[in-house]
C-alpha positions, 0 to 999 in steps of 0.5 A, a space after each residue: 469514473 474514479 478508479 480505486 488504484 488499490 483495487 486495481 493493484 490487487 487485481 494485477 497481483 491476483 492475475 500475476 499470482 505473485 506479490 508484484 509491486 504495482 505503482 501508478 505513476 504519471 507515465 505515458 506507457 506501462 512498463 515492468 521491471 523484471 528484476 525488482 518485479 515492479 509493474 508501473 501503470 499509467 494513471 488512466 482516466 476512463 469511463 469504462 471499468 471493463 476497458 481498465 481491467 482489460 488493459 491491466 490484464 494486458 500489462 500483467 500478461 507482458 509482465 508474466 510472459 514477455 522476457 526482458 531481453 533485447 532480441 536485436 542482439 541476435 543477428 537474425 533479428 537485428 533488422 526486425 521492426 519492433 511493431 511486428 514483434 509487439 503485434 505477435 507478442 500481444 496476441 500470444 500474451 493475451 491468449 495465455 492470460 485468457 487460458 489462465 483465467 477463463 473469466 478474462 475472455 469476457 473482459 477482453 471481448 467487451 473491452 475491445 468491443 467498446 474500443 471498436 465502437 469509438 474507432 480506437 484503431 482509426 480504421 475505415 472498415 471499407 478499406 480494411 482489406 487493403 491495409 498492410 498485413 501487419 495491420 490486418 493481423 493486429 486487427 484480427 487478434 484484437 477486434 476481429 470478432 467485429 470485422 470481416 478481414 480477408 486473408 490469402 491461404 498463405 496468410 491464413 496459415 500465418 494466422 494459425 501459427 500465431 494463434 498457436 505460438 507459446 514461446 517468445 522464440 516462436 514470436 520472433 520467428 513468426 514476426 520475421 516471417 510476417 515482415 518478409 511477407 509484408 515486404 513481398 506485399 509491398 513490392 506487389 502493390 507497387 508493381 501493380 500500381 506501376 502497371 496500371 499507371 503505365 497502361 493508363 499513360 500509354 492509352 493517353 499518350 502512347 508512351 509508357 510509364 513505370 513505377 518500380 522499387 529501386 535498391 534503396 527502397 524508393 519509387 523510381 518513375 521512368 518513361 520512354 525518354 528518361 530511365 533514371 528519373 527518381 522520386 523520393 518519398 518524404 523524409 519519414 524514417 523507419 526504426 532502423 534509420 532508413 527512409 521508408 518508401 512512400 508513394 506520394 502523389 504530391 511530388 513534382 515529378 509525378 504531376 503528370 500522373 496526377 493529371 491522369 483520369 483514374 478509374 476505380 481500379 487504379 485508385 484502389 491500387 494507389 491506396 493499397 500502395 500508399 498503405 504499404 509504403 511504411 512497411 516497418 510500422 503498424 498504423 493500427 498499433 500506433 493509433 492504439 498506443 496513441 489513444 491509450 496515452 490519451 487515457 492518461 489523466 493529465 490532471 492527476 497528482 504525482 503519487 509518492 510511494 512510501 515503503 515501510 521497513 521490513 526489518 528494524 534494528 530493535 537493539 538501537 530503538 528499544 531501551 529494555 525494561 531492565 535498562 530503564 529500571 536500572 536508570 530509574 533506580 540509579 537516579 531515585 535511590 542510589 546516585 541522585 545529585 543534590 547540593 547538600 546533605 539536607 537536600 539529599 535527605 529531603 529527596 530521599 523522604 520524597 521518594 519514600 513518600 511516593 513509594 507509599 503512595 504507590 503501595 496505597 494505590 496498589 491496595 485500592 486497585 486490588 479489589 477492582 482488579 479482582 472484580 474485573 478478573 471475575 467478570 472476564 472469566 464469566 464472559 469467557 465461560 459464557 462465550 465458550 459455552 455459546 460456541 460449544 458443540 453437543 453431539 450424541 455418542 454410541 452409548 446408551 443412557 441408562 437413565 433414559 432407557 425406560 423411555 425408549 417407546 416414546 423417545 428416540 433420544 436415549 443415547 449419551 451426549 458429549 459436549 465439546 467446549 472450544 479452548 480459549 486462545 492464548 492472548 498477548 498485549 503490546 501497549 504504546 504510550 504517548 510520552 509527549 509534553 502535552 501528556 503532562 496534565 493527565 499523565 498520572 491518571 493515565 498511568 493509574 489506568 495502565 497499572 490496573 491493566 497490567 495487574 489484570 494481565 498479570 492475574 489472568 496470565 496475559 503476556 504484555 509489553 508496555 512501551 513509551 514512545 519518545 524522541 528524548 530518551 536517546 541520551 539513555 542510549 546514544 545514537 552515536 558510537 565510536 568510529 574506526 578512528 580515535 575521537 570520531 563517532 559514527 551515527 547509528 541508524 535504526 533501519 538500513 533504509 533506501 530511497 522511498 523508505 519510511 524514515 525513522 529519526 535516529 533520536 527516536 526511542 521506544 522505552 520498554 517501561 513494563 514487561 511480563 517477562 519480569 518476576 513479580 518483585 522486579 515488575 513491582 519495582 519497575 511500576 513503583 519507579 515509573 510512578 515516581 518518574 511520573 510524579 516528578 514530571 507531572 506534579 512538580 514536586 521536589 523530585 527531579 525526573 530522570 534526565 533523558 526520560 522527560 516528556 518530549 514530542 509525539 513520534 506516533 507514526 514511528 511508534 506504530 511502524 516499529 510496533 509491528 516488529 515489537 508485536 511480531 517478537 511478542 507473538 513468536 516469543 510467547 507463541 501467541 494465537 492472538 495479540 492486541 495493541 493499544 495505542 494511547 495518545 492525546 494528539 496527532 503524530 509528528 509530520 513523518 518523513 521518507 528517504 529521498 535523493 539529495 540535491 546539488 546545484 548545477 553550476 552551469 544552469 544555476 538550478 538544483 539537480 538530483 544527487 544520487 550519491 546522497 540521501 536526505 529525509 523529506 516531508 511526507 504529504 499524505 494526500 499524494 502518498 501511497 503506503 506500501 508494506 511488501 506488495 500491499 498498498 494503502 492510500 495515505 489519506 488527505 491529512 496527517 490524522 488519516 495518514 496515521 490511521 492508514 499506517 495502522 491499516 497497512 501494518 495489519 496486512 502483516 499482522 492478521 491475528 492482531 487487533 488494534 485499540 486506539 485510545 485518544 485522551 481529550 483535554 480540549 479542542 473537541 471540535 477539531 477532534 470531531 472534524 478529524 474523526 467524528 464526522 463518520 460516526 456522528 451527524 453533528 458536533 453537538 451529538 458527539 459533545 452530548 455523548 461525551 458529557 454524558 459518559 465521558 467516553 466516545 466510540 468511533 467508527 474506524 476502518 483501521 482500528 478494531 476499537 477507536 475511542 476517546 476519553 475526556 480528561 475530566 473523566 480520567 481524574 475521578 476520585 474512587 473514594 467516598 467523600 462526604 463532608 461533615 454534616 452532609 445530608 442524605 442527598 449529599 451522601 447519595 451524590 457522593 456515593 454515585 460519584 464514587 461508583 462512577 469513578 470506580 467504573 471510569 478508572 478502569 476503562 482501559 481494562 474494561 475495553 481490553 476485557 471486552 476485546 479478548 473475552 
C-alpha cells in the first residue's frame, strides 16, 4: 500500500492538537524531540491503513504524554528495567488517546486485531497463562479482547491500578510493583520445578535433588553428595549488566535431570521456569518491537526536509521603487557616460525618442484600459446582485395595499448587496536573459495591467527578480576592521533551510505607493531600459539591471513576505500574485553541514562547525512551511509548483496566477505541464494555434496559462496597404481586433479573477 506521508503527518498533528513537526525518515523506531517538537516516524510499508493509523496514534500518545526525563536518576527506580515502564506507559498513553478521541477506540481495536491475526506478538495461546506477569499484562492491554488470560486476585488488582493510572509517576510505581511481583513469581516457579525434579529423582534413585536460586540469581543444583555444585545460564545479560537466571536443560551438570522421564506437570513447571528466566525483559514487547521494525521500508529513499524561511531580510533583498527610479534617472538623464559631446547628444536624442514612444503607447492604451474598467465594473455589479439578499420589512407597501384580498405580499422589501473585497496585486516578473525577445511586448501587457489597477484603485507592487542587480545594492558591507568586508545574508538560515543566494535581488520597478507623476516617470524609465535591452538601440542599459538568470523559486519564497507586507500595509481582504516567466527556475539549494577530510581514514566526514549550500533533489524533498509539509515532486518544474502550494498555507486569502510565455519547445512544455489537461500534444498545439493562449489544470496555481510569443507581438493598429481590396481590409480589421484582445490578456485574466 502506498501511503501519503503528508496525510499521515496531518493526522499526527490533528491528534496532537498542535503544529508538531512530523518527519518520516529511515529509522528503526519512532522518536519525539520534546524541545523542538519534532515527531520522527519510520517509513513504514504495510498493507493495512488501520494499523498505520494506530501506530501513528500510539506514537503521538508518547509525544503528548510521556515526559522527557531519565527516571533512572531516581535512586528508587535506578534498577527498574525499561520494558516494565514501557508496557505500563503504553497502556496509559493509549487509554488517554482513546479518551481524548473516541474514534480511536475502533482504530486500536481493529489494528490490534489484525496484528493478532498474524501472531505479531509471537505467542502460543496454549501457554499464555504460563508466561511472565509482564508479558500477560502487555497482552491484556493490547490484544486482551481476543485472548483468555488468567490472573490471580493480586494480579487483577495490579491490572485495575494500571488501567486507572493517569500520571507518569503512577506508571513508575506500578512498574516497580509489577517487577517485584515478577521476581516473586520467578522464585516460585524455580522452587516448584526444583521440588518436582527432586521428587522425581528421589522416586527413581532414592537421592534428593534440588534446584534453587543462589544470591547471584543463578540456578544451583544440589544432591546428597555435593551441596555446592552450580549451573550457570548462558551469557545473556539484562539491562543492568547482570546475568539473568535461565533454566537451561542443555548444561552438562543437568544431564542427569534430562534423563528423567517427566510427567505433564513436571514439563509444564519446566516451561514456566524457562519463561520466567529472563525476568528483566518482556518477550512479547521485544517481539512487537522487532516486527514493527520489519514494517520499515528498506527500499524507501531517504527523505530530505526543506524548511522555508519564516523571516527574510527584505531590506537586503529588495531594491525599492524609489531606488531603482533614481538609478535609471541618473543613467538615462543626468550622468550617462559618453566618449564625446556628439555621442552625448545622440544619446539624449535617443532617450527623448523612447519617451515619445512611451507617451504614444500610453495614449493608445487609454481607450482599451477604460473599456476594461467598464467591463470590470459590470462584472462586479452583476456578481454583487447575484449574491444580493432580498427580505421583507415590517412596513406596509401602500402601492400594494389594495391587493390585500388576493395577495399576501403587501410589505415593503429591502435588498442587501454585499460589499466587494479590497483587492491587491503583487506581480513577479522574470528578468532573465531568455526574456530578451519578448520583453518589450511583456512590458506593454504589464503597463496595461498597471493602468487598470490605478483606475480601479487596486494596490499593486511589481517586482523584477534577478541575480544581477546586486551591484545596485552590494551584498558586502564594511566590516569591523579597515579594508575588510562582511557578507550580507538575506536569511538567518540554519541547516535544512531553503538557501537564498546573496546575489539574488527583487527590483521593485513599479508601485502604487507612488504619486501619479512619479509612477509615470518610473514607467517611462522602465520602458527606456527595456528598449535599451531588447531593441539593441544606441542606448546602453543600466549596468546592474541587465537581464540575468532565472531565480524563480527564490522569487516565490521571498514573494510570500512581500505579499504579507502589502496585505498589512493596505489592509487588503484579498491579494493576487501573478508570476510571469518564460522558463524554469534555477536549481535551488538548501543549507547543509560542510565536510572535512578524516586524516586517519582518508574519507570525508561532517563538519558541524561549517555550513554550505547543497543542491535540492525534488524527488526526495519535502517542503516544510511551519508544520505544514508538501512533497517536492519529481522534477524542478513540479518543485516550483509545490513551492507555490506550500506558501499558500500561510496565505489563505491570496490567489496565484501563473503565466508562462512560450517561445519554442512546445513539446517539452507539454510533457511538464500539459499531460494533466490534454490527452495529446496535438490537442494542446491545436488550441494554442487557434487562440494563442492555453489554460492548464493546476493544484498549485489558481490560474495557470501559457501565452505564445507570436500572440504577444500583435499590432493593434489597422494596417491596410495602398490599393487593398475589400477582403484585405476585412482581414486587417480582424487582425486589429485580435491584437487589441490579445494585448490585454493579462488585464483580462486579472479582471476575471477579482470581479
